[in-house]
N, C-alpha and C positions, 0 to 999 in steps of 0.2 A: 359422689360420696361412696367410699368403700365401706365394707362391713364393719371394720373397726370404728370408723367415724360414726356410723349409725349406732353402734353399741354405746359410744361415749355420749351421744346426743340424748338418749333417754335417761330417765331418773335412776338413781341407785337401786331403788326397790324394783323398778321395772326390769333392770338388768338381771336381777336374780330370778324374776318370774320368766323372762324370756329364755334364759338358759334351761330352766325347769321344763318348759314347754318343748324346746328344741330337742332335748334328749329324752323326752318321755317315751317314745317308741323303743329306744334302745334299753332303757331301764325296765320297761314292762317285759320285754323279751327276756332280759337277763334274769328277772325275778321268776317268770314262769318256767324258765329252763332249769331252775334249781341250781344254777351255777353261781349264785350270788354269794360273795364273800362278806361275812358280817363285819369284818374289819376294813371294808372298803365302802365309802359312801356311794350312793347313786351318782352317775355322771351329772345329772341335772342339779344336784346339790353342791357340786364342787365349783367353787368360785375363785380358786387360787391358781391362775395361770394354766398353761397347756402341758401336754405330756402325760404319760401314763402315771396314775396316782401311786401305784406300788413301786414302780421302777424309779420314779423321781424321789420318793422317800428314801429308798435304799441309796441312791446317788448322794443325797444330802447327808446321810449318815456317814458315808465314806469321806465326804469333804470335812465333816466335823472331826472324825478320828484322825485324818491325815494332817489337817492344817490347824485345827484348834486343840489337838491332842486330847480329845474327849476320852475319858475312862469310864468303865462301868459303874464305879462308885461315886461319880461326880453328881453334884446338885446342879441342875440346869434350868435356865429360863428361856422359853421359846416365845419371843416377842412377835406378835402377829401370827399366832399358831394356826389360824385359818380353820380348816376342818380336819386337822390332825395328820397331815401328810408326813411330817417328820416324827410326830409322837408315836404313830403306829409302829415303825421299825424300831424305835427306841424301847418299846415294851419288851422286845426280845434281846435288848442290849444292856440296858441299865439294870442294876441289881435291885432286889426287892426293898432294900433299906436305903436306896438312893432317893433323890427327890427330883421330880419334874413339875415345873409350873409353866403354864401357858396362858396368855390372854389375847383376845382379839375383839375387834369392834363389830363383827358380824355375829349376831346372836345364834343363827341357825347352825353355824359351824361349832360354836361352843356347846350347844345342846347335843349335837351329834357326838362330840367327844365325850361328854359326860355320860351319855347313854350307852356308848359302845366301848369306851376305854376305861374311864374311872371305875365303872361298875365291876370290871375284872382286874384292874390294877389300881388299888387305892392310893399308891404313892404318886399317881398322876392326877394333878389338880388343874382345873380350867376355870377362867373367869371371863365373863363378858364385860367389856369396858366400852360404853357407848360414846366413843370419840367421833368428832366430826371429820369426814373425809369425803370430798365430792365424787369419788369413784364408788364408795361403798355405803356410806352412812351420813345423813345430814342431821346433825344434832347441835347443841349449844356448847358442848364440852370440847375445848380445844386441846390438841395434842401438845402444843407448845407450852401449855401450863400444867400438863399432867404429871403427877408424881406416881411412880411405880408403887403398887401396894405391897412392898416387901422391905424388910429392914436393910440397913447398911451391911455390906460384906456377907451377903447371903449365898452367892452362887459361884461355883467354879467356872462355869461356862454360860455365856449368854449368846444366843444366835438369832439372826433376823434374815430370813430368805424372802427376797422380793418385797421388802417393807420400805426401806429407804428410797426405793425407786418410785414410791407413791407419796412422798412427803416433802413439804416445803422446807426451806433452810432453817427457819426458826424452830420448826418441829424436830428436824434432825438434830439440831444443836441441843435441844432439851433432852432428847432421847440419849444422845451420847453422854450428857452430864449424868443422867439417871443410870445408865449402864455402868459408868465409873463408880457411882455410889453403891450399887448393889453387888458389884463384883467383889470377890475376896481378893486380898493382895496377891498378885501373881496370876489372877484369873484372866481368862481370855474371852474375847468376843469375836465371833465370825459373822460378818454381814456382807450382803451383796448390794452392788450399786451398778449404775451405768456411769462410767467415768470417761472423761475426755481431756485432752490437752491441746496445745496450739497446733500440734502436728496433725491430729485427726479430726479437729473440730469442723473443718470444711467438709470432710467426708460424711460425718454423721449428721450434718445439718441440711443436706440436700439429697436428691434421689439417687446418688451414687452409693449411699449407705444401705446396710441391711435393716437398720432400725433408724428412723428419721426423727430428729429433734430440731425442727426449723425455727422455733421461737426462742430468741436470745434474751436472757436477763443477766443481772450482775452475778456472775459465778455459777450460773446454771442455765440449762436449756430445757424447753418443754416440747412434748410431742403434740399436745393439743392445748391451745391457749384458753379455750372455753372450759376445759376440765383440767385444771393445773395438776391435779393428783393422778391423772391418767398414767403418765410416765414422765419421769424427770431424770435428766443426766446432769452430773455435777462436774465442774472444772476441778481437775485433780488438786491444784494448789489451794483452791478455795476449800475443798474438803479437808485437806491436811491442816489448814488453819482451824477449822472447826474441831478436829481431833485434838489439836494442841490446846485449845481453850477448855476442852473437857478434861485435860490431863491424861488422856489415853495415849499410849505409845503405839504407833503403827509398826507391827512386827513383821507382816508379810503382805504382799500384794500379788494376786494372781489374775491376770487379765482373762476375760471370758471370750467366747466365740462371737458375740454379737457385733463387735467392732473389728473382728478378724485380727486381733492382736495376741490371742492366746498362744502360749509357748510351753505349756506344761502337759504332762501326760494325763493328769486328772483335772478337768476343766468344768466350768459351769457356763451356761449361756451368758449370765451376767458376770461382772467383775467382782472379785472377792477381796475384801480387806480383813485382815486379822489384827485386832487390837489387844493390847495387854495393859493391865493395871499394875 
């Protein structure tokens, strides 16, 4: 059993505790050295993927300006905002009279954002939504029935980094429908996925791939069948049908490096889809 399998084997709450304990020596040293940046969480509190917190946030901002055409005066919705990785660089990009809204199912991330971002940037608002997800949070509130707490036609830009990679098809379909509803006409959504087709399915489903999704379902593949939300890859045609049902138009597709198909100068590890209303 590898380290990733062990991590998925324990409960969502235990995963957060394990990370806190693992990084406690580093965080203690950083705090005592006086080098702690107040706009960067402790490593033990970060639960949103790998990579340097600051550099990843800057990278995501570049993706948003390049592919979603994000402007400083835009109103934006950060779905699955985590612990503020994209919100932090946006505080130096968005104008004071612009609007940022973010929500996430992990309460500790929302609390950090409120205590460190909203207190200094009142146009940045964060909400904790206790949705069920077997990777992060076990509750009775299902994402497939969730209505975003925002009016129709509210946002110029909606973005989701590493959110749809942890959601089941019915949940993704509902979120796409909600994104269409809250976007302004002509608004854009940038979202990351793991996407495969008939050509590379065999590669990403066995040990020849960089990220392995061995468990096949109708239209999607799982990395871990016991924790379905751990990581999920979608068949490209299946995903396009979901977008069509939501009435979102796919404007751009940028393959990431995970499946070794990326061919752009500005890439992400995951695949990027840009939708337009």
